[in-house]
N, C-alpha and C positions, 0 to 999 in steps of 0.2 A: 435377281436382278432387281433394282430399285424402282418404285412406282414413278410413272412420269410426274414431273411437277405439274400442278394446275396451272392453266394460262390465264393471264389477265384478260379481262374483257371490259369493253367500254359499252356504257348504256346511257341513255338520255332520262333525265328526271321528269316524270309526267307532271309534276307541279310547276317547276320553274324552267325546265328545259336544259338545264346545265348539264354537262358531260361528266358522267361519273365514271371512274375507273374501278372495276371490280377486281381486286387484287388476288383473291382466293376463290375464283370462279370455280363452282361445283362444290365448294365447302361452305361458303357463306349462305345464310338463308335470309337475312335482313342486311340492308345497308342504310346509313342516314346520309342524305344529300349535303356535301359540303358547302353548297351555296344557300339552300333555304332551310337545311336541317330537317326535312321531311324524312320519315322512315319508310322505306320501300321494302317490299317482299320480293326477293330475287330468287325464291326457291323454284319458281316456274318460269318457262321461257317468257311469259308476258309479264313484265315488271308491274306490280300492283302497289298502289299508293296505300300504306297502312295507316300513317298518322301524318297529319300536317301541322306544322306550327311555324311561324315566322320569327321565332327568337333567334337570334344569332347563336351560332355554336359558340361555346366558351373559348377563350383564348388557351389553347393547350400549350403546356410546358414543352411537349414534344409533338409537333405537327404530324398529322397522318401521312404516311408514306416515308417517314424519316427511317433510315436504315442505320443500325448499330450492332456492334459485335459484343456478346457476352458469353463467357465460358467458350470461347472459340467458335461460336456459331453467329452467323450474321442473321439478325431478325429485323422485320419491318413492322412499323405500327400501322395496324389496319382498323383499329377501333378504340374508342375511348367511352368511358362511362363514369359518372360521379354517383357515389353512393353515401349513404349515411345511416347511422344507428343512434337514434335519441340524441341528436346533436353532436354525434361523433363522426365527422365527415372523412372521407378519402376518395381517391380517384384511382381508376385502373386503365391501364393501356393494354389492349389485346395485341400481342406480338405474333407474327406468323413467319413460318419458314417452311417452303413446300416439302422439306425432307424430314423436318422434325417436328411439324404440326404447330400447335399454339402454346404460348407462355403468356402469363399476366405480369406486368410491371406495375406494382402497386406504390402509390405515393401517399404519405400521410405526414403532416407537420415538417415537410422537408426531408423526411427519411424515406428510402426506397427499399423495395423488396422484389425479388423475382419469384413468382409463383408457377406452379404446374399442377395439373390435375393428377390424382393418385389413381392407379389401377388396382390397388389392393385396399382392403378395409382395414384400418387399424384396430388392434384388439385392446380391451380395456374399457374403462368408463371414466366417472368423475374423479376417482382416485389417481388417474393418470392413464394415457394410452401409449402403446408401443407400436412402432412400425419401422421395419428394416433394422430391428435390433436397437432402436433409439427410443428412449423414454422421454414423453412430454407431460408437463404438469398442466392442470386446468388453469385457465386464466379469464376467459369470458364464457358466460352461459346464458342460453335462452335469449340471444339477441335478434333484432329484427332488421335486416339490412334492405334499405329501400333504395332504387334507381331514382336519382333525381335529375339526371340529364344523360344524354347518350348521343354519340356521333360515331359514324364509321361503319365497318363491317363486323358481323358476328356469326358465328356458327350456330347460333339458335335465336329464336324470336325474342327480342327484348325491346322494352318500351319503358318511358317514364313512369313510376309508380309500381313496377314490379317489385315484389319483395320476397325474401326467403327468411327462415329462421336459421340463425347462426350459433355456433359453438366454437370455441378456440382453446387450443392447448399450445404450450409454448416450451422451449428449451433454448439454451443460449445460442442465438443466431438464426434460429428457425421458429416458424409458427405452423401449426396444423389447424386447418380449419374445416369445419362440417357445415354444409349448407343444405337445408331441407325445405322442400316445397310439396305441393300435392302430387307431384309426379315422380320424384326421385330423391335420393340422398346422394351427395356427391362431396368427395373429400379432396382437398387440395393442400399442398405444402409450399410454404413461401420461405425463401432465404433472405436474410438482411443483406443489403448491398452497400458497402461503404460509398461515401459521396464521391470520392475520387474515381471508383469504378463506373458509376452511372455517369458521371461527367465525361470520362474518356469514351464511353460507348455511344452517348446521344447528345454530348454537348450541353448537357444540362448544368447550370451554374449551382455551385453548392450553396444551400440556404441556411448553413449554419447547423448546428447540433440541434437535433429535435429535443423539446423538453416540454412535458416529461417524456422520458425515452419511450421508444416503442415497446410493446409488450415483450417482443423477442430480441430486442436490441442488446447486444453483449456489451458489458461494462468496458470502456475504453482503457481503464487501468488493469484489466484482468490480465492481458499479457505480461505487463510489467510485474503484477504481483506474482505470477507463477515463477518468473525468473528471479525476482527479489526474494522470494521467500527461501528458495534453494541457496541463493548467495549469501543471504543473512545467516542461515543456519551453518553453512560451511564456515563463514567468517567468525560466528560466534564459537563453534567448536574449536577452531584453531586459536581463537583468542584465549579460551578457557585452558586449552592444553598448553599453550605458551606460558600463561600465567602460573600454571601448576609446575611446569618444568623450570622456571625461573624464579619462582618463590622460594623463600627460605635463605637464610643467611650462611655465609662461609666465614669462619672466624679467621681474621688476619693477624691478629695480636691479641694477647690478654695477659694480664699481670696485676700487681697490687702495688699501691703507694702508701707510705705512711701518713697520718694526718698529725700534725703538730699539736701539743696539748695547749700552747699559749696562744693559739689562734693567729699566728703570723702567716703572711703570704707565702706560698711555696710554688715552686716550679720543677716539672721533670719533664725530660724528653725521652719518648720510647720510640722504637722502631727497628729496623725498617718495616714498612708496610708496603706491600706490593699490590697495586692495582693493575689488572691485566687487560680488562676489557676496555675498548675505546672510552666508554663513558659508563660510570656506575655510580649508584647511591651507597653511601657509608654510613653506618650507625655506630656511636659510641655509647656503650651501655655501662653505666656505673652502678655500683651497689655499696652501700656503706652499712654493714650488719650492726654496728654498734651505735648507730645514731639514734638519738633520743632527745627530744625537746631541744633541737637545734638544727642547723642546716649547713650544708657544704656548698660553696659557690664552685663551680666547675667551668672553666674556660678553655676551650680547645682549638688549637691551631694545627692544621695539617699543611705541612711545608713540603713541596716538591723539591727533592735534592737536586734536580737537574737544573731547574731554573729560578728556584727559590720563590715559586709562585705560592701563595699562602691562601688557605680558605678557613674561616672561623665559624664557631658555633658556640653557644653557651646555654648551661642548664644549671639547675640547682636542685639537690636532693634534700628534703626536709621532712622532718617527722616531729609530731608533737602529740603529747597525751597528758591527761590529768584527771582530776575527779572534781565534780561540782555538785550542786543540789540534785542534778538529774542522774548522777551516778559517774561511772567512768567514761571517758571520751578519748578519742584519738583522731588524728588527721594527718595527711600527708603520706609520703612514701619514702622508704629508705633507698629507693633506686630512683635512677633519672636516666632518660635517652636523649641524645643530641644527634640529628641527622644532617648529613652534607648530601645536597642533590647534585647529580650529574658530575662527578670529578673524572677529570680526564686520566688516562692511564699514567702510570709513573711509580717512582720509588718514594715513599713519603716518610717523613718524620712527624710523630705527633707530639706536640708541646702542650703540657697540661699545667695550667694555672689554676690553684685551687686554694682554698682557705676554709677550716673547719670553724664553725661559730656555735657558741651556746647561748640558749634563750633563757633569760630570767624573767619571771613573770613579775611586771611591775606593781600589780596589786598586792603582792606579798613581801614587797620590798621593805627592809627595815632601814635602820640608821646606817647599816653597813652595806647598803646596795650598790654603791660605787666603788667599794673596796673589793678589788680583784681576789676571788678565792675565799672571802669570808663569809661564812654563814649563809651559804647559798641554799635557797629554799628548794631547789631541785638539783639533783647531782649532775655534775659536768660530766656529759658523756665521753668527752676527750681524756678524762682522767679515770676512768672507771676501771680499767684493768691493768694487769702487769705490763702488758705490751701496749705500744701506741695502737689506737684504732687504724684500721686500713680502708682504703677505697679500692674495691675490686673493679678493674676496668677491662673492658672488651671491646675491640673493634672488629665489627662484621661487615661484609660486603652483602647488601640487602638483595641485589639481583631484581628482576622483574621491572615493571613500569610503574609499580605503585598503584594504589587503589583508585587515585584521582585519574591518572591516565588511563586505567582500565575502564573506569566509569565513562570518560569521554569517548574513547574508542567504541564501547558498547552503545553509547547514545548515537553516535555517527552511523553505526550499523543499523540500529532500529528506527532512527528518526524517519528516513525517507519511507520504510516499510509502513511505519505508523500513518504518515500523512496519505500515502496511497490507500491504506485501509480505511481512512476517513472518507475519501473520496469514493471509493467503492461502495461503502455503506450508504452515502447520500444518493449515489446513483440507483442502487438497488431498491432503497425505500421509495424514491420517486417513480421507478418503474412499476413496483409492486402496488403503487397506491391506486392504481385505475383498475385493479383486478376485482373480480367478484368473489374471489377466494382468498382468505387470509393465508398469508405466507406462500401465495402461489407463485409458480414460475421460479422457485429456488433453484440455484445451479447445482446440478446433481452429477456433474462429471468433473 
């Protein structure tokens, strides 16, 4: 059978005569008069004036007697006190429920936490403590918390100037605090409350985001990061697999064409070339094995047999070599590639306009430089063999999305993650900046 709820009791303030409602009669030992802020001892039937001062009680964010629901339990604010540690102020509201006892509602820089007394002693030390299987990292050490103001009821005797030594450990969302005085050592655990939750419970308006963050305040981008990392890894894996499966060309046509020795313009039409995908990239690869000190102009036109729609590309294969005072040299390539981007499906013919050219070094030209075929200083590659030189052509479907698109997709995947990581790093740096321990409070889960 549950214990009977303590009854509220009305009493008169011996200092100002004001009527005071004792909400936790039988539990509270002191109460501050809400009219004159005197501290009264209510542990005995005869109410005794402990401290008298005429300062007005602070204007509280949550008036005493306000009720609100947290974690499914209705709480009533019965006491309030302000504390500070070396210029580090905060305020604590004492909550009471006749069936669940007391809790602390702690406010600092606009951030709120719900604290409760621990009935077990955490294990560990300055390297970290553990309670209920959860690990906490050290954050503050050897602080001195001093009561600077107090109003309302409390279950122990409290007055302005009371102080305790404090130590704190944190993990994301929670803080573990140890308070030590001459009589006892007590442990409490507080949980960070989102502004919306405290506003819904007690009607407290959100005051913005605390900055620097509270020691145990979880990074706001942490939930996004967890999901984003998983999604980014899956998307990256899919992108890589897709690139591997679609990379590599499929030969659509290949053959050779003769290059005329007199350097005239030539044209040849080859095909058919079947493009089966809705859109695909096509590359024409040309190789001229006999090319030397000359070049071959290559103009390609892919013509759709169905609608005569045409797509063009040009390239030149050129190769030069010689000898000078530094020795042998060469430049250029006997091969050339020309790309078509995003060609629609269809049956195509490839029209190749080409021309072989021979290069004559002007510095070695003599009186016969302008005479075709006479006393050439370098051999004409077009006439070097029994058979006419050839250009070997190969048309391939490249597949895939190309490196540029691959890089763009990779950037789109990683950019949001990178931005979130930057915000997370800034948040964590600011949060840990107040700690007495280097690298304290690192997230360990």
